[in-house]
C-alpha positions in Angstrom: 2.3 4.9 -16.4 2.2 1.6 -15.5 5.3 -1.2 -16.7 5.1 -5.0 -16.3 8.3 -7.0 -15.6 9.1 -10.4 -14.4 10.0 -10.9 -10.9 13.3 -12.8 -12.4 14.5 -10.0 -14.1 13.2 -7.8 -11.3 16.2 -9.3 -9.0 18.9 -8.7 -11.7 18.9 -4.5 -11.5 16.2 -3.7 -9.0 18.2 -0.3 -8.1 18.2 0.1 -11.5 14.2 -0.4 -12.4 13.7 1.9 -8.8 16.3 4.9 -10.7 14.1 5.1 -13.6 11.0 4.9 -11.9 9.2 8.7 -12.0 7.1 10.3 -9.4 3.7 8.4 -8.6 4.8 5.3 -12.1 4.1 1.9 -11.3 6.2 -1.0 -12.1 4.2 -4.7 -11.8 6.0 -7.6 -11.0 4.8 -10.9 -12.5 5.7 -14.5 -12.2 6.2 -16.3 -15.1 2.5 -17.4 -15.7 1.8 -13.4 -16.2 0.3 -13.2 -12.6 0.6 -9.6 -10.7 3.4 -10.5 -7.2 4.0 -6.8 -6.0 3.8 -3.4 -7.3 6.3 -1.1 -6.7 5.7 2.4 -6.3 7.9 5.8 -6.7 7.2 7.9 -3.8 10.3 9.7 -4.8 10.4 12.6 -6.8 14.3 12.2 -7.6 14.9 10.1 -10.1 17.6 8.5 -9.0 17.3 6.3 -5.6 19.2 7.3 -2.8 20.3 3.5 -0.8 21.2 4.6 3.3 24.1 2.2 4.5 22.7 0.2 7.1 24.0 1.8 10.4 21.9 5.1 9.0 18.8 3.2 8.4 19.9 1.3 11.9 20.2 4.9 13.5 17.0 6.1 12.4 14.9 3.1 13.7 16.5 3.8 16.5 15.9 7.3 17.2 12.3 6.6 16.2 12.3 3.6 18.8 13.9 6.6 21.6 11.2 9.5 20.2 8.0 6.9 21.0 9.3 5.4 23.9 9.4 8.9 25.7 6.0 10.2 24.2 4.8 6.8 25.1 1.9 7.9 28.0 0.5 4.1 28.9 0.4 1.9 32.2 2.0 -0.8 29.6 4.2 -0.9 27.1 4.3 0.3 23.4 4.9 -3.5 22.4 3.0 -5.0 25.0 -0.2 -2.7 23.8 0.4 -4.1 20.1 0.6 -8.3 21.3 -2.8 -7.3 22.8 -4.5 -5.3 20.1 -3.4 -8.7 18.3 -5.1 -11.5 20.3 
């Protein structure tokens, strides 16, 4: 099921919109002229979306960065490799 909502309306209650989405359901965000700007897609089977605190979110990213750093096998670091790939 796809719903269409103005971006300005979605900004007022984004958490509420996400909490109402079922798994795989989408909401198309549009501008005032009806042109699509973005698509919200539920990736959670839970009807209630759980929002983590900033510190929990940062800890998970730090842990992931450490895991990648420990597993990295290249002569150059991951950041240097990515910079070269983007050139």
